[in-house]
Phi, psi and omega in degrees: 000168181294321179297319178293320179298318179292326179291329176291322178298330178295336179281348179284146180275072183230138176272090183290140177281159174289149002274358183303319182302314181294317181295316182294319178294328178291336181276003183300330179295337178293340177251026176059032179273090182286347177294337179294341178284348179055056177269013183299337178292334178275313179200144179250095185288147173298153181303319180296314180299317180297320180293313182299317178296314183298319183280344178274347183307314180298322178293323177296322178297316178297318177297325177295317176298318180295320180294319178297321178297314181298317178297321180294332176293332183265312188284314186302316176300326178293330179265008182057040177243161178284123177287164178301138174282135183300317181294319179292324177293319177295320178296318180295317180294323177295325179291320178294316178304312180298319179295328183260008188302319183299316180292321179299312181296319181298317181292319179300330184272359182307318182292351181265355186258094178254154173234149185275145174260157174300334181285349181103344174284172173219151181234161174291136181296319183282333180228083191297340179273001175265114180278129180296137181096349178280172178301318181299317178294322181297320177293317178298320180299319178297314177298321179299317177299312182305305185289330177293320176292318181295309183277321184281319182264320170084000000 
């Protein structure tokens, strides 16, 4: 989708002119970038925690579909309404997954995207204070492999 394409453009190291800069930054939520909501005043999550939360959003969405289906099985008969059909609920969740696949894959690959410093070190593009090759990066890299296999291969 266009929102996902614009969110991918935000990951490029380009000084975008206005109004593109504002538009691209507004599309950050399409790549599950919850830091764009600027909730740092409430809590400043560690990079690993922020990555795991960000990469878990698609699974939470699938869980939400399953929960809504289960609730409909209980509530709808009480209201004399037709409960959700299992196949239609699965189809709907699959359609949402397909529509968001680019963003899902992009988020899973974040631990593999390092950029070089003039000093010779490199940092993660999404979490610039995480130096590539450190223990923190290795753990994030392991989660990246897991989620890339889970989401990409499936």
